[in-house]
N, C-alpha and C positions, 0 to 999 in steps of 0.2 A: 144435264149433269155429267161431268166427265169422270173417268175412273179414279183420279186423284181425289176428287171431291167426295165420291162414294166411299172410297177407303178411309177418308178422314172422318166422315160422319159415323161409319161403322165402328172405327176405333173409339170415337168419343162415346157412343152408345154402349159399347162393350166395357169401357172404363167406368162409366156411370153405373152399369149393372154390377161390375166387380166391387165398386165402393159400396154399393147398396147392400150386397151380400156380406162384405166384410164387416160393416157396421152393425148390421142386424143379426146376421147368423153366427158371427165369430167375434161379437163385442168384447168379451172378456177372455179370449183365447189368444195365446201367444203363438202365432204361426211362424214356421221357418220360411226361409226364402223359397224353398222348393214347394212348400205348401201354398204360398202366395201365388207362385207361377201356375200351380195346378188349378187354383181357384180362378185365375185369370183365364186360362185356357177353357175352363167350363163356361165362362161368361162370353167368350168370343167365338161365336158360331157365325162366320161371315155370311153363309148362305141364307140363314134365317134373318140376319140383320139387313142384308141386301134386299131380300124380298119385302120385308117391312118398309124400307125406304122407298123402293121402286113403286110399291102399291099404295103409298101414302096412308099407312095403317096407324096413323096417330090416333090417340083416344083422348077424350076429355079427362081432365084432372078432377079429382073429387073436391 
Protein backbone atom coordinates (compact mmCIF):
# COMPACT_ATOMS: atom_id res chain seq x y z
CA UNK A 1 0.00 0.00 0.00
CA UNK A 2 1.44 3.36 -0.96
CA UNK A 3 1.24 6.61 1.04
CA UNK A 4 -1.60 7.97 -1.09
CA UNK A 5 -3.76 4.90 -0.39
CA UNK A 6 -2.87 4.99 3.31
CA UNK A 7 -3.81 8.68 3.54
CA UNK A 8 -7.14 8.04 1.78
CA UNK A 9 -8.03 5.16 4.07
CA UNK A 10 -7.04 7.17 7.16
CA UNK A 11 -9.15 10.11 5.94
CA UNK A 12 -12.14 7.83 5.30
CA UNK A 13 -11.84 6.27 8.75
CA UNK A 14 -11.53 9.68 10.41
CA UNK A 15 -14.56 10.95 8.52
CA UNK A 16 -16.56 7.90 9.57
CA UNK A 17 -15.51 8.42 13.18
CA UNK A 18 -16.46 12.10 12.86
CA UNK A 19 -19.93 11.26 11.52
CA UNK A 20 -20.44 8.63 14.20
CA UNK A 21 -19.65 11.09 16.98
CA UNK A 22 -21.64 13.87 15.34
CA UNK A 23 -24.78 11.71 15.05
CA UNK A 24 -24.52 10.09 18.45
CA UNK A 25 -22.86 12.63 20.74
CA UNK A 26 -24.21 15.84 19.19
CA UNK A 27 -27.53 14.64 17.75
CA UNK A 28 -29.61 17.61 18.90
CA UNK A 29 -26.83 20.19 19.16
CA UNK A 30 -26.36 22.94 16.59
CA UNK A 31 -22.57 23.14 16.23
CA UNK A 32 -20.77 26.07 14.62
CA UNK A 33 -18.29 25.53 11.80
CA UNK A 34 -15.45 25.99 14.27
CA UNK A 35 -16.91 23.37 16.59
CA UNK A 36 -17.35 20.95 13.69
CA UNK A 37 -13.70 21.50 12.76
CA UNK A 38 -12.63 20.84 16.35
CA UNK A 39 -14.64 17.62 16.40
CA UNK A 40 -13.05 16.52 13.12
CA UNK A 41 -9.57 17.25 14.49
CA UNK A 42 -10.35 15.10 17.53
CA UNK A 43 -11.32 12.24 15.23
CA UNK A 44 -8.32 12.52 12.91
CA UNK A 45 -5.32 11.09 14.69
CA UNK A 46 -3.23 9.93 11.74
CA UNK A 47 -0.66 8.04 13.82
CA UNK A 48 -3.33 5.88 15.50
CA UNK A 49 -5.21 5.31 12.25
CA UNK A 50 -2.00 4.45 10.38
CA UNK A 51 -1.02 1.93 13.06
CA UNK A 52 -4.45 0.33 12.94
CA UNK A 53 -4.32 0.07 9.14
CA UNK A 54 -0.77 -1.29 9.03
CA UNK A 55 -1.44 -3.84 11.79
CA UNK A 56 -4.70 -5.00 10.26
CA UNK A 57 -6.52 -4.30 13.51
CA UNK A 58 -9.99 -4.78 12.07
CA UNK A 59 -12.53 -6.26 14.46
CA UNK A 60 -15.65 -8.31 13.93
CA UNK A 61 -18.91 -6.38 13.84
CA UNK A 62 -21.63 -7.29 16.35
